[in-house]
LONUSE-34604 format. One line per 10 residues: number of its first residue (from 1); their letters; for each residue x, y, z of N, C-alpha, C. Coordinates in steps of 0.001 Angstrom, whole numbers, m for minus. Each point is the difference from the previous one (the first is absolute). Last residue first. Layout:
# LONUSE-34604
NUM) A) X,Y,Z,X,Y,Z,X,Y,Z; ...
END
This chain:
# LONUSE-34604
406) XXXXXXXXXX) m34048,m13488,614,m1327,m640,513,m1207,1047,202; 4619,977,m1615,m1091,m198,m1097,m934,m726,511; 4031,1062,2423,m725,1266,m254,m841,m166,m1161; 2003,m4150,1714,m124,1047,1093,m865,1085,m558; 2208,m4183,m1927,m1105,828,m624,m210,1142,772; 4832,m2678,m948,m1035,400,1084,m1191,854,m633; 4176,m1513,m2055,m1164,m1030,m179,m1025,448,1092; 4143,2184,m1035,17,m1108,834,m968,m1318,120; 649,4918,m2150,428,m1103,m595,398,m1436,789; m1439,5426,346,m833,m1436,707,460,m844,m597
396) XXXXXXXXXX) 1514,3861,m1778,494,69,1173,m346,m1399,716; m1627,1456,m4205,1257,m33,m133,678,m414,1395; m4679,950,m312,536,m1462,m520,1368,m52,m137; m1528,3936,1681,m309,m771,1000,542,m1577,m465; m147,3673,m3179,1268,m10,860,12,m1148,957; m3605,713,m2927,1468,m634,m618,1071,m63,1005; m4077,2114,1294,m339,m1923,m270,1435,m292,m575; m195,4760,402,m104,m653,1363,3,m1509,m185; m409,2368,m4084,1437,104,422,m60,m652,1574; m3991,561,m1896,396,m967,m964,1565,m162,548
386) XXXXXXXXXX) m2954,3341,1925,m261,m1325,280,923,m1185,m661; 262,4498,m1381,587,2,1197,m356,m1471,535; m1612,1073,m4338,1584,m223,273,276,m234,1382; m4720,m1597,m853,635,1188,m184,1555,m141,177; m3070,m3746,m2438,360,604,1608,613,1207,m344; m1789,m2662,m3720,m47,1373,276,m217,189,1516; 834,m4208,m2543,m1446,403,589,m150,1151,428; 3964,m1027,m2372,m1397,m19,m941,m1266,m8,776; 4158,455,2170,m128,1063,m786,m1426,14,m768; 1433,m3623,2870,m396,911,642,m241,1448,m649
376) XXXXXXXXXX) 1731,m3783,m2156,m1382,m425,444,m454,1395,749; 4612,m68,m1398,m927,m54,m1141,m1609,20,562; 3284,m839,3296,180,1395,m686,m1259,192,m1021; 952,m4240,1431,m681,591,1028,m383,1648,m588; 3055,m2841,m2620,m1161,m170,m234,m1254,580,993; 4959,803,583,m606,442,m1119,m1664,m425,m471; 2303,m1975,3626,m382,1279,469,m491,1047,m1211; 1298,m4766,m616,m1245,93,862,m164,1445,108; 4010,m966,m2058,m1283,m10,m739,m1059,184,792; 3832,m67,2566,m279,1381,m1049,m1071,m140,m856
366) XXXXXXXXXX) 1156,m3618,2716,m565,1091,926,m268,978,m1000; 2378,m3350,m2103,m1701,m350,60,m643,1025,899; 4494,305,m913,m623,487,m1133,m1238,m677,310; 2925,m996,3602,m174,1662,m364,m869,434,m1152; 810,m4602,940,m802,281,1087,m263,1632,m238; 1793,m3480,m4047,247,834,1203,m1267,749,581; m386,m4635,m2572,36,1095,m274,537,962,1261; m1710,m4675,m349,1719,333,m117,227,1396,m305; m4602,m2691,2382,570,782,m1028,1602,175,42; m3886,m2896,2215,1551,m200,182,480,1016,m1056
356) XXXXXXXXXX) m4785,m768,904,611,m1076,m639,1439,49,m2; m2434,3489,2032,m302,m1059,528,616,m1263,m715; 669,4152,m2209,838,m81,1371,m434,m1222,558; m2415,815,m3525,1249,m441,m398,1104,m126,1031; m4500,1347,580,m38,m1424,m360,1421,m438,m143; m606,4807,727,m264,m836,954,62,m1452,33; 112,2923,m3759,1223,6,758,m144,m748,1305; m3845,334,m2784,1020,m884,m498,1266,43,741; m3313,2987,1413,m323,m1681,297,866,m1000,m473; 463,4783,m1144,576,m128,1325,m415,m1534,515
346) XXXXXXXXXX) m1243,1277,m4347,1500,m277,108,446,156,1495; m4627,783,m941,510,m1617,m423,1410,34,143; m1518,4086,860,m395,m725,1110,357,m1506,m426; 460,3349,m3192,1159,m145,986,m380,m613,1349; m3141,389,m3544,1225,m626,m536,1105,45,995; m4086,1903,1081,m158,m1364,m318,1249,m612,m474; 134,4790,641,m584,m583,1221,37,m1672,m498; 1049,3234,m3314,495,497,1068,m127,m607,1489; m1814,m1316,m4580,1324,200,m143,825,410,1252; m4754,m357,167,425,m1306,m502,1528,m84,75
336) XXXXXXXXXX) m2141,4145,958,m348,m1109,865,663,m1207,m143; m401,3346,m3411,901,355,940,371,m868,1301; m3736,m600,m3030,1200,m310,m847,1419,397,1078; m4553,1024,1328,223,m1595,m90,1343,m260,m511; m1611,4117,2852,312,m55,m1430,679,m1528,m234; m1494,2464,4085,m835,m1089,m660,144,117,m1314; 2531,1243,5081,109,161,m1560,m784,m1129,m640; 662,758,4791,m819,949,m188,26,329,m1559; 1240,m4260,4025,169,766,m1561,m1159,1119,m97; 2766,m2313,4860,m1440,210,m996,445,681,m1165
326) XXXXXXXXXX) 3161,m3826,2682,m234,1549,m483,m1336,431,m674; 1625,m4682,1034,m947,626,1184,m193,1558,m540; 2800,m3003,m2479,m1492,m492,m215,m664,936,987; 4602,775,83,m513,148,m1326,m1391,m398,m119; 2357,m1162,3918,m214,1730,m69,m885,244,m1273; 1379,m4373,541,m1211,m3,994,m407,1620,m27; 3894,m1696,m2449,m1041,m165,m445,m1263,340,545; 3985,812,2127,m85,999,m1258,m1193,m553,m594; 1319,m2862,3574,m591,1348,511,m98,1009,m858; 1579,m4217,m1498,m1310,m58,334,m605,1183,827
316) XXXXXXXXXX) 4741,m18,m1067,m1094,298,m1314,m1340,m453,143; 2820,m591,3938,231,1387,m555,m1131,188,m1162; 709,m4362,1512,m685,861,1007,m192,1430,m420; 3417,m2742,m2403,m1586,m489,m288,m848,596,893; 4520,862,643,m404,808,m1113,m1427,m457,m533; 2514,368,5055,m840,m1003,m983,m489,652,m1194; 3219,520,4226,m154,1235,m1309,m905,m864,m1118; 1217,m2510,4043,m552,1454,494,m459,1021,m1125; 1909,m4229,m1270,m1106,m311,833,m743,1549,478; 4477,m348,m2095,m950,m228,m970,m1659,m175,611
306) XXXXXXXXXX) 3806,708,2957,m404,1173,m1001,m998,m25,m958; 1643,m3778,2878,m1048,855,593,m19,1195,m784; 2781,m2918,m1669,m1301,m641,m129,m1127,1026,788; 4536,1013,235,m243,218,m1444,m1404,m683,m289; 2137,m544,4332,m495,1493,m122,m225,m40,m1734; 1509,m3989,1178,m1311,362,886,m535,1181,m252; 4290,m1076,m2086,m1198,m501,m819,m1291,106,1053; 4165,3326,m36,m183,m1057,691,m1205,m559,m474; 2089,3512,m2120,849,m940,75,m380,m1384,982; m2320,4227,m860,m410,m902,m904,1001,m1058,m52
296) XXXXXXXXXX) m1776,2839,4329,1320,m174,m640,m221,m1015,m1216; m2850,3805,3783,m120,m1385,m782,1208,m223,m903; m1716,3681,4313,968,m357,m1464,19,m1476,m43; m3472,3614,2883,568,m1300,m280,835,m30,m1081; m1168,4278,3090,m300,m532,m1129,738,m1520,4; 874,3693,3162,m1468,m205,m77,m599,m933,m1051; 4930,m502,1960,m726,702,m589,m1489,m258,0; 4209,m1245,2613,m1373,113,437,m780,936,m833; 4821,m1293,m153,m661,1177,101,m1225,358,641; 1903,m4210,m1091,562,559,983,m241,1423,407
286) XXXXXXXXXX) m2026,m2276,m3628,m538,m599,1299,839,639,1197; 1247,1144,m4512,m1534,721,387,m328,m529,1448; 4036,m1671,m2042,379,1177,650,m1557,655,386; m138,m4407,m1981,534,221,1159,331,1296,552; m1328,m402,m4297,m1124,m344,960,370,m56,1480; 3064,905,m3201,m590,1208,121,m1142,m483,895; 2851,m3449,m1446,1072,796,807,m1181,1257,490; m326,m4629,m2336,m1120,817,586,442,1034,916; 2011,m2633,m4839,m231,m114,1307,m1181,636,695; 1475,1494,m5005,354,m1132,516,m150,m51,1807
276) XXXXXXXXXX) m3330,2783,m3244,1507,m31,m46,133,m1355,632; m4016,3486,837,412,m690,m1011,1320,151,m501; m4118,787,3783,1360,m110,m156,358,m768,m1151; m4524,2939,1993,589,m1346,m772,1343,284,m247; m4069,2279,3432,1420,m107,m575,358,m1266,m760; m4629,2776,1892,593,m1255,m320,1233,506,m548; m2712,3346,1652,m629,m1299,743,764,m1261,m270; 620,5807,m366,286,m1056,m638,m689,m1229,1088; m240,5008,350,m1172,m1007,m246,557,m1213,m528; 2603,4211,1336,m830,m120,m1122,m930,m1070,m660
266) XXXXXXXXXX) 2970,2,3891,m756,1475,214,m1196,146,m1202; 3354,m3813,m9,m1094,m296,1133,m999,1393,m78; 3994,346,m2610,m1174,m982,m725,m1185,m327,1057; 3677,2528,1297,m614,674,m949,m1090,m858,m325; 2903,m2130,2973,m1001,811,495,m735,1008,m779; 3474,m3041,m1930,m1485,m655,762,m959,933,580; 4095,1789,m1407,m763,m202,m1223,m1188,m834,478; 3180,946,3285,m704,1318,m355,m867,m386,m1466; 2889,m3176,1616,m1186,m16,1028,m1046,1253,m398; 3957,m636,m2804,m981,m933,m212,m1312,m59,1164
256) XXXXXXXXXX) 4420,3017,m1973,m928,33,823,m1615,m923,40; 5611,347,m1598,m1269,m491,m275,m736,78,958; 4377,3371,m734,m655,m1236,849,m1204,m239,m813; 3967,2301,m2543,m907,325,1077,m773,m1444,524; 3089,384,m3518,661,521,798,m642,395,1215; m1498,m1924,m3845,1187,m626,m160,784,730,1356; m4214,1642,m1687,6,m1585,841,1262,m444,165; m549,4145,m2850,143,134,1663,m59,m1564,671; m1000,m25,m4513,1350,443,202,331,122,1653; m4169,m987,m1551,933,m1181,m220,1475,166,m26
246) XXXXXXXXXX) m3336,3586,355,m168,m987,1139,803,m971,m245; m83,3071,m3184,708,522,818,m56,m810,1458; m2360,m1292,m4086,1467,84,m27,781,375,1244; m4727,374,202,317,m1206,m30,1573,m127,m348; m2048,4229,m391,302,m410,1607,67,m1445,338; m807,1584,m4406,1287,499,479,394,m41,1332; m4285,m1485,m2039,1172,m833,m598,1406,362,661; m4219,1325,3049,261,282,m1469,1209,m1041,m193; m1756,208,4371,m1135,709,m790,210,313,m1378; 652,m4075,3947,684,824,m958,m974,959,m632
236) XXXXXXXXXX) m1177,m1961,4885,m41,m358,m1432,812,1167,m713; 1628,m1071,5077,m1082,609,m742,m22,m498,m1573; 3414,m728,3271,m1027,m724,427,m1522,493,m377; 4925,1183,m1185,m863,1045,906,m1201,m872,604; 3652,m2442,m2449,545,961,1035,m793,906,372; m1715,m3727,m2618,1015,m352,1109,681,1033,948; m4622,642,m3191,1473,m117,22,765,m370,1326; m4958,m1289,m2565,565,770,1034,1505,m212,239; m3792,13,m4074,908,m601,552,563,666,1223; m5109,m48,m2869,1041,554,758,992,m999,526
226) XXXXXXXXXX) m2257,m767,m4905,m616,159,1384,1230,408,1019; 571,m276,m4769,m1202,m538,85,m718,412,1241; 4464,2558,m1716,m513,m1042,904,m1628,m266,m236; 3354,2656,m3421,m518,456,1216,m762,m1411,561; 4674,m239,m2722,m1404,401,m142,m828,433,1116; 5546,m417,m1871,m843,m142,968,m1420,666,m116; 4885,m1661,m2701,m1218,575,m5,m821,m417,1058; 5533,217,m396,m1212,m864,m288,m1102,1031,475; 4695,1145,666,m118,m888,m1535,m1300,m488,m296; 1372,2257,3996,m319,927,m791,m156,m666,m1397
216) XXXXXXXXXX) 1566,m2457,4010,m1653,365,102,m411,937,m1331; 4782,m802,1150,m696,m1398,m774,m1505,612,m95; 2659,3030,2194,288,m34,m1361,m784,m1017,m786; m383,m27,4701,m648,837,m551,164,567,m1474; 2640,m3328,2507,m1423,m528,m490,m638,1128,m520; 4043,1124,1553,221,m808,m1198,m1360,m772,m663; 372,2283,4144,261,1107,m1105,m5,m897,m1174; m481,m2459,4177,m1097,871,m383,m14,677,m1434; 3777,m2019,1869,m597,m751,m838,m1225,430,m297; 2578,2591,2550,646,m202,m920,m765,m998,m1266
206) XXXXXXXXXX) m1204,696,4518,m272,1213,m632,448,m253,m1643; m210,m3049,4211,m258,m526,m1352,m102,1325,m990; 847,153,4773,1283,m362,m579,m273,m319,m1432; m3538,1482,3162,911,1053,m757,1134,m441,m686; m4289,m3469,646,988,828,1093,726,1099,m1085; m2619,m4271,m1391,m791,1113,747,852,962,980; 2675,m4360,m1029,m1378,656,m683,m746,809,762; 4892,m2166,143,m508,774,1141,m1443,720,m880; 2417,m4813,m1677,207,1533,428,m990,473,775; m143,m4769,m1472,1055,662,m683,533,1375,286
196) XXXXXXXXXX) m3015,m3859,3155,m13,964,m1176,1195,435,m494; m2084,m2864,3874,915,m521,m1011,m206,767,m1228; m828,1764,5446,m616,m655,m1472,1140,m260,m1046; m367,m451,5685,837,767,m902,m590,m317,m1590; m2962,358,4851,553,m801,m1084,719,715,m982; m1907,634,5528,831,597,m1302,425,m1158,m915; m3658,1755,4371,561,m1077,m592,824,210,m1501; m518,2800,5213,m820,m204,m1393,891,m1359,m640; 629,2120,4591,m993,m1283,m366,m507,m13,m1124; 3232,3087,1737,m1257,305,396,m950,m1296,m364
186) XXXXXXXXXX) 4489,m236,m1207,40,68,1625,m1396,306,506; 514,m351,m4558,101,m1184,574,m254,69,1373; 580,3898,m2511,m1292,m576,m33,m220,m1386,598; 4323,2265,m329,m1002,811,895,m1191,m607,173; 3120,m1633,m3289,395,m665,1262,m884,700,1114; m895,1288,m4557,m184,m1214,507,138,m564,1125; 1607,3970,m1674,m1453,412,401,m513,m1737,318; 4284,357,m1402,m205,634,1314,m1169,202,371; 994,m1732,m4391,373,m872,1438,m29,329,1268; m849,2595,m3889,m1031,m875,265,298,m888,1122
176) XXXXXXXXXX) 3348,3226,m1288,m1103,335,659,m1183,m747,244; 3884,m1717,m2333,353,513,1355,m1320,678,726; m327,m1089,m4591,307,m1274,788,m79,236,1392; m2699,3329,m3106,1340,m544,329,233,m895,706; m4887,174,m1652,1002,1027,m60,1668,m610,318; m5980,m1221,1147,997,94,m1013,953,967,137; m4219,m2690,2618,726,844,m157,1125,m258,m877; m5551,m1442,1080,1351,m332,m760,973,1329,60; m4660,m2340,3076,742,1157,m1000,1161,m691,m431; m4977,m1651,2760,1333,m210,m646,536,1039,m1207
166) XXXXXXXXXX) m4059,33,2981,878,m787,646,1257,m209,m598; m3817,2116,m1680,344,851,980,686,m967,941; 1082,m122,m5126,m1367,m416,597,320,908,1463; 2976,679,m3648,m737,m1267,m348,m1163,m337,662; 3418,4040,m1067,m965,m75,916,m946,m1436,m499; 5453,1202,m1459,m1470,m339,m358,m863,8,1230; 4380,1886,35,m171,m295,m1510,m1361,m470,m516; 2701,3192,4178,m1053,m1153,m345,m255,m34,m1478; 4941,1434,1624,m1441,505,m83,m863,m1320,m63; 5509,2171,484,m843,m1426,290,m1520,582,m50
156) XXXXXXXXXX) 5421,2066,m2021,m1459,86,571,m663,m1564,453; 4869,2489,m1134,m263,m1316,354,m1421,m142,765; 2939,3614,m1389,m433,m676,m1312,m339,m1434,263; m516,3767,3871,672,95,m1204,m333,m590,m1265; m2338,m1887,4194,1132,1021,30,761,m7,m1324; m4328,m2301,3165,489,388,m1398,802,1112,92; m2067,m2015,3981,1286,m874,m780,96,410,m1571; m3607,2120,2607,1155,98,855,1312,m713,m655; m4613,m281,m2159,775,1247,11,1267,66,634; m2168,m4086,329,527,459,m1271,486,1282,m198
146) XXXXXXXXXX) m1872,m1242,3908,1171,m494,m185,422,75,m1272; m4166,1643,845,693,593,836,1672,m669,m175; m3878,m1982,m1897,359,1099,m681,1168,713,603; m1591,m3625,2112,647,m456,m1230,517,1315,m749; m2770,424,3709,1485,m327,616,829,m372,m1441; m4481,818,m542,533,1307,448,1432,m286,175; m2644,m3781,m842,261,740,m1286,767,1366,423; 264,m4755,2877,m741,1251,m242,478,934,m1005; 545,m5411,m207,618,1200,407,m1142,1190,13; m282,m4900,m1572,m288,458,1116,585,1058,773
136) XXXXXXXXXX) 2059,m1781,m4446,m1187,m392,424,68,341,1770; 3101,913,m4948,m183,201,1431,m1512,m332,263; 4113,m734,m4038,m1344,23,411,m55,m45,1424; 4021,1862,m3233,m287,m795,1062,m1690,m20,218; 4397,1145,m4146,m1438,240,511,m429,m1101,1171; 4726,2859,m2304,m537,m1260,244,m1663,186,353; 5118,2462,m2583,m963,m185,1150,m852,m1322,m228; 3681,1614,m2771,m506,853,578,m476,m17,1229; 2174,m2431,m3999,m182,m446,1209,m239,1037,1117; 506,m320,m5020,783,1031,955,56,m403,1297
126) XXXXXXXXXX) m2692,m2041,m3240,1301,m549,m310,1054,1087,1016; m4725,738,m849,219,m911,1172,1389,m303,32; m1907,2390,m3302,145,1087,886,557,m1034,1289; m1064,m2333,m4081,1196,813,m213,268,801,1270; m4175,m2351,m28,1250,m652,94,1269,402,m199; m3884,2545,m736,66,m392,1303,1380,m897,458; m965,825,m4656,362,1356,842,340,m218,1280; m2169,m3435,m2462,1481,179,m336,489,1032,727; m4497,m419,310,743,m1111,794,1408,18,m213; m2773,2907,m2469,m194,643,1408,846,m1453,953
116) XXXXXXXXXX) m667,m948,m4602,1180,1224,105,m127,650,1675; m3341,m3475,m1035,1618,m603,m452,879,1040,290; m4373,1729,268,282,m764,1050,1374,m659,36; m1732,2208,m3840,469,834,1072,367,m634,1271; m1841,m2496,m3637,1481,556,m457,506,768,1212; m4165,m1673,377,862,m773,217,1453,263,m317; m3879,2785,m713,94,m26,1430,1404,m1062,139; m1623,593,m4442,821,1030,697,323,m4,1322; m2707,m3292,m2076,1117,168,m398,1206,991,605; m4697,m355,1129,602,m1064,847,1544,236,m522
106) XXXXXXXXXX) m2472,4595,m187,m227,m1279,m643,937,m1122,791; m1907,4633,2428,1244,m699,m943,m741,m1410,m489; m3008,2359,1969,721,1237,361,1098,m435,m1229; m3829,m2573,1292,200,279,m1148,970,1328,m260; m1616,m3078,3934,m844,1260,m216,384,676,m1423; 2528,m3778,1433,m1336,m313,345,m968,983,m479; 4712,977,146,m343,m754,m1156,m1532,m414,112; 1920,2082,3379,m251,1059,m913,14,m661,m1460; 564,m2587,4072,m1251,654,175,m58,1127,m1205; 3923,m2422,409,m1288,m925,m418,m1145,663,74
96) XXXXXXXXXX) 3615,2210,1399,41,70,m1459,m917,m1205,m400; 387,917,4743,m521,933,m481,45,122,m1787; 2203,m3459,2806,m1333,m368,m225,m973,1367,m645; 4537,361,1837,31,m650,m1248,m1300,m163,m550; m620,2134,4012,1321,m3,m428,m117,m483,m1621; m4258,m1179,2049,1299,336,960,1428,m195,m633; m5445,1385,m1783,1299,m982,m190,758,586,996; m5318,1078,m1333,1416,400,440,870,m1185,m52; m5414,2203,m1681,881,m816,106,1345,154,499; m6041,739,m85,1737,704,110,858,m1193,m125
86) XXXXXXXXXX) m4707,m550,m791,m124,1772,357,1583,71,43; m1351,m4042,m3241,315,278,1502,m219,1638,4; m2208,m3922,m3367,757,1294,88,115,432,1202; m1237,m5160,m1089,m531,1268,425,918,1202,m46; 256,m4912,m1254,m302,862,m891,m429,1392,234; 1177,m5123,1079,m891,696,1064,m421,1404,m817; 2398,m3386,m2129,m672,m727,934,m1062,792,786; 3258,1808,m3087,m442,m1152,m773,m1318,m428,969; 2892,3111,1530,m1070,768,m875,m751,m1017,m906; 3486,m1457,3084,m760,463,536,m1320,801,m852
76) XXXXXXXXXX) 3680,m1826,m1991,m591,m984,333,m1170,326,998; 3134,3137,m1563,m791,m370,m1035,m858,m1509,350; 3057,1937,3424,m1045,908,m527,m984,m365,m1168; 3728,m2895,1230,m923,m49,999,m1356,1085,m403; 3755,249,m2808,m600,m1291,m221,m1351,m92,1255; 3154,3228,548,m816,314,m1058,m905,m1070,m462; 3251,m622,3453,m1266,1141,382,m844,149,m1108; 3923,m2775,m928,m892,m685,694,m1114,729,292; 3289,2485,m1889,m741,m924,m1141,m998,m614,761; 2994,2599,2686,m975,953,m860,m766,m1036,m735
66) XXXXXXXXXX) 3236,m1937,2565,m1007,359,560,m1008,880,m834; 4071,m1239,m1985,m805,m1254,364,m1447,471,528; 3315,3311,m1147,m803,m376,m1073,m922,m1348,715; 2876,1446,3164,m822,998,m340,m1055,m263,m1150; 3767,m3072,1538,m1335,187,816,m943,1070,m340; 4638,m482,m2205,m1132,m921,m436,m1320,56,902; 3595,2883,966,m204,162,m1631,m1109,m895,m375; 1411,m178,4651,m1024,972,m107,51,230,m1586; 667,m4709,2340,1121,874,m433,m1139,1203,m595; m1316,m4456,1244,m396,1310,1295,1421,852,m352
56) XXXXXXXXXX) m715,m3584,m3141,m1420,675,11,35,1151,1281; 3823,m3040,m666,m186,1069,m863,m1427,742,m55; 1095,m3324,3417,840,767,40,105,1214,m1112; m3227,m3576,92,m315,1046,754,1201,965,225; m403,m2929,m4421,399,m266,1298,m680,1372,861; m3317,m1810,m2591,962,681,678,1278,m240,m928; m4544,m1455,m921,833,m861,540,1203,780,655; m3940,2291,m1695,m224,m1155,364,701,m1094,498; 1079,4510,m1554,m1133,34,1345,m434,m1286,252; 3524,245,m3448,474,544,1140,m1009,m242,1248
46) XXXXXXXXXX) m1437,m1016,m4203,603,m1265,683,803,583,1157; m2567,3064,m2655,m817,m897,536,828,m1025,697; 2293,3332,m2272,m507,619,1328,m833,m1208,672; 3680,m3,m3834,m1066,m742,483,m369,307,1273; 2692,3671,m3241,126,m1243,782,m1225,m764,279; 615,4497,m2114,1184,m922,m441,79,m1044,631; m3385,3851,249,1315,m309,1135,1069,m713,m657; m4318,927,m2406,563,1256,432,1383,m243,750; m2512,m3920,m1590,623,743,m1051,743,1116,306; m2009,m2454,3616,966,m525,m791,837,579,m859
36) XXXXXXXXXX) m4385,1391,1720,972,530,789,1339,m756,m472; m3638,m1388,m2380,m31,1702,m72,1672,393,622; m1830,m4414,820,606,174,m1217,286,1770,m397; m2491,m1175,3814,1268,m506,407,822,130,m1439; m4405,978,m341,582,870,690,1583,m392,380; m2893,m2815,m1984,335,945,m1009,535,1239,711; m1274,m3743,2586,865,m296,m769,596,1093,m1020; m3926,654,2952,1498,m261,661,996,m54,m1005; m4605,m278,m1222,879,1101,m316,1328,302,812; m3209,m3928,595,785,m77,m1221,721,1205,m218
26) XXXXXXXXXX) m1726,m2383,4550,m64,1409,m736,892,m148,m1278; m155,m3781,3024,m1315,295,m102,m250,1415,m687; 4477,m1893,1091,m736,m983,m812,m1353,440,m238; 2688,3132,2594,365,m233,m1642,m873,m903,m472; m114,1377,4677,m749,665,m1191,359,m569,m1190; 2268,m1482,3759,m1468,m306,159,m805,542,m1020; 4649,853,m142,m191,m1207,m491,m1348,m507,291; 2337,4301,1389,m795,80,m1124,m458,m1411,m401; 4238,80,2823,m1247,907,118,m613,m65,m1385; 3753,m2586,1442,m1051,m481,m227,m1424,1006,m59
16) XXXXXXXXXX) 4649,1195,2698,m86,m1123,m1024,m1199,m632,m99; 253,4945,2157,234,m1297,219,m95,m965,m1225; m450,5954,2117,261,m1151,m967,178,m1425,439; m610,4508,1938,m1279,m823,88,367,m1465,m681; 2674,3937,320,223,m841,1232,m1323,m916,111; m393,4572,m2574,1089,m653,m222,93,m730,1215; m4771,1459,m813,1049,502,m329,1406,m803,205; m5916,m223,m1255,1257,m358,838,1193,614,m430; m5205,2040,m374,1105,m813,m803,929,m139,578; m5560,1117,517,1237,190,877,1204,m839,m891
6) XXXXXX) m5607,2315,m635,1264,m1178,m273,1253,584,132; m5479,908,1956,1488,660,m221,821,m1460,m419; m5696,1193,320,1239,m628,m60,1096,587,m349; m5265,379,2190,1028,660,m793,1471,m652,57; m5685,m1310,1006,1511,87,m44,714,552,m873; m5001,m442,2637,664,461,m828,1492,m75,m124
END
């Protein structure tokens, strides 16, 4: 039984040519790029496909670009695989992509939000208050102690990202960050100065966070279709107000990615799927030795593996087998014709269509198959409890494994 989590890329994953592998084979990509261009006022598709990287790496452009590519990836995932996840989460900026995927924000609203977020962050960076440094191979307790020791007055330094059990990012005032970095290097830590425009996820972004809080109030937030795990708490959001608060606090608090992965492990996730450019989150999961594998849609071999592992054809065969094998206690011929014979035929048609290479969305086909089996179970007069048990099992057992039906 597989429990899936969708993981969305953050800033720093961008590269020239991102999205090109999907563009030619997925017609909806062009429509999404067109919507983005109408909202942003510039040709985002050309920027993503052809660069230049100097422009693509500017926060003002990076954030809308990664959001757009991530939503194309999500729509492609729903088209090719189509399984509703147990959870979703995004790394920093990726949290906005997660919110769009689960229906909390419309794509258009999220695009406007991240464009303004990028502008606010770039404006804050003009003051040159600080910087960010990636740290590898350092003891976490030592890192926390050094950040506390070198934080003085208006010169804070703090852990900005708990990326993996081997990699952290510190952020803050130039002098304080440099002092911590020197100490870590003496202890054998590996230091990389990040090419970012400011001390993100640190108290120095307070003014920017306050401006973002005002912007967040302009948009409508809906209840999520599935749980979204917060960067700030590493726990699922409880309501739309907590989402607004989380996006505000995310500007000045650390991204707790390790803790997010641990939460997913604890709650039974068996498969992570990275949606967005590159394989950053897949690599972080490996470093953390997560109990579940992460596959990236931006890697062709992973994309093929996903389609094979979560075979729609095999799963519909499972649904059809369950429909036929469930005992019947309803002897009304008219009801049996409408509620069993016709939906079984529809399942057979679905299966044949898939085998012939149907272009329909996998999500829509899975949904229709579940509606067919629901009607069949109801017509055959299966008890309410048994019906829900079967439906729940079918929803979760979407990798084509027959297992529980043998």
